[in-house]
C-alpha positions as a Markdown table, in Angstrom:
| # | Residue | x | y | z |
|---|---|---|---|---|
| 1 | Met | 113.0 | 110.5 | 91.4 |
| 2 | Leu | 109.7 | 110.1 | 93.1 |
| 3 | Thr | 107.6 | 110.7 | 90.1 |
| 4 | Arg | 109.6 | 108.0 | 87.9 |
| 5 | Thr | 111.7 | 105.3 | 89.7 |
| 6 | Ala | 114.5 | 104.2 | 87.1 |
| 7 | Pro | 118.3 | 103.9 | 87.0 |
| 8 | Ala | 118.8 | 107.5 | 85.5 |
| 9 | Glu | 116.7 | 109.2 | 87.8 |
| 10 | Ala | 118.1 | 107.5 | 91.1 |
| 11 | Ala | 121.7 | 108.2 | 90.0 |
| 12 | Ile | 121.2 | 111.8 | 89.6 |
| 13 | Asp | 119.7 | 111.9 | 93.0 |
| 14 | Leu | 122.2 | 110.3 | 94.5 |
| 15 | Ala | 124.6 | 113.3 | 93.2 |
| 16 | Thr | 122.6 | 115.5 | 94.5 |
| 17 | Leu | 121.9 | 114.4 | 97.8 |
| 18 | Ala | 125.4 | 113.8 | 97.9 |
| 19 | Gly | 125.7 | 117.9 | 97.3 |
| 20 | Leu | 127.1 | 117.2 | 94.0 |
| 21 | Ser | 126.0 | 118.6 | 90.2 |
| 22 | Pro | 122.9 | 116.7 | 89.3 |
| 23 | Ala | 124.9 | 114.6 | 86.9 |
| 24 | Ala | 125.8 | 111.0 | 86.7 |
| 25 | Val | 126.8 | 107.6 | 84.6 |
| 26 | Phe | 125.5 | 104.4 | 85.1 |
| 27 | Thr | 126.1 | 101.3 | 83.8 |
| 28 | Glu | 124.6 | 97.3 | 83.4 |
| 29 | Val | 127.1 | 94.6 | 84.8 |
| 30 | Leu | 127.4 | 91.5 | 82.9 |
| 31 | Asp | 127.8 | 88.3 | 84.1 |
| 32 | Ala | 129.8 | 85.6 | 83.1 |
| 33 | Glu | 127.6 | 84.4 | 79.8 |
| 34 | Gly | 126.9 | 88.1 | 79.1 |
| 35 | Ala | 123.7 | 88.9 | 80.4 |
| 36 | Val | 122.4 | 91.4 | 82.5 |
| 37 | Ala | 123.6 | 90.4 | 86.2 |
| 38 | Asp | 120.8 | 89.6 | 88.8 |
| 39 | Ala | 120.8 | 90.3 | 92.1 |
| 40 | Pro | 122.7 | 87.4 | 93.7 |
| 41 | Phe | 125.6 | 87.9 | 91.1 |
| 42 | Leu | 125.6 | 92.0 | 92.0 |
| 43 | Thr | 125.7 | 91.3 | 95.7 |
| 44 | Glu | 129.0 | 88.6 | 95.2 |
| 45 | Phe | 130.4 | 91.1 | 92.8 |
| 46 | Ala | 130.0 | 93.9 | 95.3 |
| 47 | Ala | 131.5 | 91.8 | 98.1 |
| 48 | Arg | 134.2 | 90.8 | 96.2 |
| 49 | His | 135.8 | 94.4 | 94.4 |
| 50 | Glu | 134.3 | 96.0 | 98.1 |
| 51 | Leu | 131.4 | 98.1 | 96.8 |
| 52 | Val | 128.2 | 99.1 | 98.4 |
| 53 | Val | 125.2 | 98.0 | 96.7 |
| 54 | Gly | 122.2 | 100.0 | 96.6 |
| 55 | Arg | 118.7 | 99.8 | 95.1 |
| 56 | Val | 116.1 | 102.3 | 93.8 |
| 57 | Ser | 113.5 | 101.2 | 96.3 |
| 58 | Asp | 116.1 | 101.8 | 98.9 |
| 59 | Leu | 116.7 | 105.4 | 97.4 |
| 60 | Val | 112.5 | 106.1 | 97.2 |
| 61 | Thr | 112.1 | 105.1 | 101.0 |
| 62 | Tyr | 115.4 | 107.3 | 102.0 |
| 63 | Arg | 113.5 | 110.4 | 100.1 |
| 64 | Leu | 109.9 | 109.9 | 101.6 |
| 65 | Ala | 111.2 | 109.6 | 105.1 |
| 66 | Asn | 113.8 | 112.4 | 105.4 |
| 67 | Gln | 112.8 | 115.2 | 102.7 |
| 68 | Lys | 109.2 | 117.2 | 102.3 |
| 69 | Thr | 107.3 | 116.8 | 99.4 |
| 70 | Val | 105.0 | 119.0 | 100.2 |
| 71 | Thr | 104.8 | 122.5 | 101.9 |
| 72 | Val | 102.0 | 124.4 | 103.2 |
| 73 | Gln | 101.5 | 127.8 | 101.5 |
| 74 | Arg | 98.4 | 128.8 | 103.4 |
| 75 | Gln | 96.0 | 127.9 | 105.9 |
| 76 | Gly | 93.3 | 129.9 | 107.7 |
| 77 | Ile | 89.7 | 128.9 | 109.0 |
| 78 | Leu | 86.9 | 128.7 | 106.0 |
| 79 | Glu | 83.0 | 129.4 | 107.2 |
| 80 | Ser | 80.7 | 127.5 | 105.1 |
| 81 | Arg | 77.4 | 126.6 | 105.0 |
| 82 | Phe | 78.3 | 123.7 | 106.2 |
| 83 | Gly | 79.9 | 124.8 | 109.4 |
| 84 | Arg | 83.4 | 125.5 | 109.9 |
| 85 | Phe | 86.8 | 124.1 | 108.8 |
| 86 | Glu | 90.4 | 124.7 | 109.1 |
| 87 | Met | 91.6 | 124.8 | 105.1 |
| 88 | Arg | 95.4 | 124.6 | 104.5 |
| 89 | Ala | 96.5 | 124.5 | 100.9 |
| 90 | Tyr | 100.1 | 122.8 | 100.1 |
| 91 | Gln | 102.3 | 122.7 | 97.3 |
| 92 | Asp | 103.6 | 119.5 | 96.1 |
| 93 | Ala | 107.4 | 119.8 | 95.1 |
| 94 | Thr | 107.4 | 117.5 | 92.4 |
| 95 | His | 104.9 | 119.0 | 90.4 |
| 96 | Gly | 104.4 | 122.3 | 92.0 |
| 97 | Arg | 100.7 | 121.1 | 92.0 |
| 98 | Val | 98.0 | 122.9 | 95.0 |
| 99 | His | 96.3 | 120.9 | 97.3 |
| 100 | Leu | 93.7 | 121.9 | 99.5 |
| 101 | Ala | 92.7 | 120.0 | 102.8 |
| 102 | Leu | 90.2 | 121.0 | 105.2 |
| 103 | Ser | 90.0 | 119.3 | 108.5 |
| 104 | Lys | 87.2 | 119.6 | 111.2 |
| 105 | Gly | 87.9 | 118.5 | 115.1 |
| 106 | Val | 91.5 | 117.9 | 116.4 |
| 107 | Ile | 93.7 | 115.7 | 114.2 |
| 108 | Asp | 95.6 | 113.0 | 116.4 |
| 109 | Ala | 98.0 | 110.5 | 115.5 |
| 110 | Ala | 97.0 | 108.0 | 117.7 |
| 111 | Ser | 93.2 | 108.1 | 116.8 |
| 112 | Pro | 91.9 | 107.2 | 113.5 |
| 113 | Thr | 91.1 | 110.0 | 111.6 |
| 114 | Leu | 88.3 | 109.7 | 108.6 |
| 115 | Val | 90.4 | 111.4 | 105.1 |
| 116 | Arg | 88.4 | 112.1 | 102.2 |
| 117 | Val | 90.1 | 112.2 | 98.9 |
| 118 | His | 88.2 | 114.4 | 96.7 |
| 119 | Ile | 88.7 | 114.6 | 92.7 |
| 120 | Thr | 87.9 | 118.2 | 91.2 |
| 121 | Ala | 85.6 | 117.9 | 88.5 |
| 122 | Val | 84.3 | 121.3 | 88.1 |
| 123 | Leu | 80.5 | 121.0 | 86.5 |
| 124 | Arg | 79.5 | 118.2 | 89.1 |
| 125 | Asp | 81.3 | 120.5 | 91.8 |
| 126 | Leu | 80.2 | 123.7 | 90.9 |
| 127 | Ile | 76.5 | 122.7 | 89.5 |
| 128 | Gly | 75.9 | 119.2 | 90.5 |
| 129 | Thr | 75.8 | 117.3 | 87.3 |
| 130 | Ser | 76.3 | 113.8 | 87.1 |
| 131 | Leu | 77.0 | 110.9 | 84.9 |
| 132 | Asp | 74.3 | 108.0 | 84.0 |
| 133 | Gly | 76.0 | 104.6 | 85.4 |
| 134 | Met | 78.9 | 106.6 | 87.1 |
| 135 | Ala | 79.0 | 106.3 | 91.3 |
| 136 | Ser | 79.9 | 110.0 | 92.4 |
| 137 | Trp | 79.8 | 111.6 | 95.6 |
| 138 | Ser | 79.8 | 115.3 | 95.4 |
| 139 | Leu | 81.9 | 117.7 | 97.3 |
| 140 | Asp | 78.2 | 119.1 | 98.7 |
| 141 | Ala | 77.4 | 115.7 | 100.0 |
| 142 | Ser | 80.8 | 115.1 | 101.6 |
| 143 | Phe | 80.4 | 118.4 | 103.4 |
| 144 | Asp | 76.7 | 117.8 | 104.3 |
| 145 | Gly | 77.7 | 114.4 | 105.8 |
| 146 | His | 80.4 | 116.0 | 107.8 |
| 147 | Arg | 77.7 | 118.5 | 109.2 |
| 148 | Arg | 75.0 | 115.9 | 109.9 |
| 149 | Gly | 77.7 | 114.2 | 111.6 |
| 150 | Glu | 77.7 | 110.9 | 109.9 |
| 151 | Phe | 81.1 | 110.7 | 110.4 |
| 152 | Trp | 83.6 | 110.6 | 112.9 |
| 153 | Gly | 84.0 | 113.6 | 115.1 |
| 154 | Thr | 87.3 | 114.7 | 113.4 |
| 155 | Gly | 88.2 | 114.1 | 109.8 |
| 156 | Ala | 90.0 | 115.8 | 106.8 |
| 157 | Thr | 88.9 | 116.2 | 103.0 |
| 158 | Gln | 91.6 | 116.9 | 100.8 |
| 159 | Gln | 90.8 | 118.4 | 97.1 |
| 160 | Thr | 93.3 | 117.2 | 94.5 |
């Protein structure tokens, strides 16, 4: 549901959240002219027939607020030439991918935290390659900036 927000996926999610088998049937409601009903028509139809109306966006909001989509798989201290970082490996429940997060300092929800998302580029990261005309920050440059104190006192870098 969180990767494809469509009625079929929403119907399956609702059944699963209710503790039922992940199977569902859904249909379109037609108005008096035979066209797919719009929101005002559906609201009135639901009230007349004592039905509840839900939107796919409501389900997405609920899932994001109430369900963990990532879990910490491993964590520890990473010593590097750029200093000491706390490292956490997260696995996302949607695709099973592993994401690494490196942090430095105390992260406090009440204070701004610099976050840098690093998209893996194997050749750039391993041997420092670059493509002409393409702006890019290497992982080394990011860590070096942290080491030199060019950024705030706390920060995180996520590899994805």
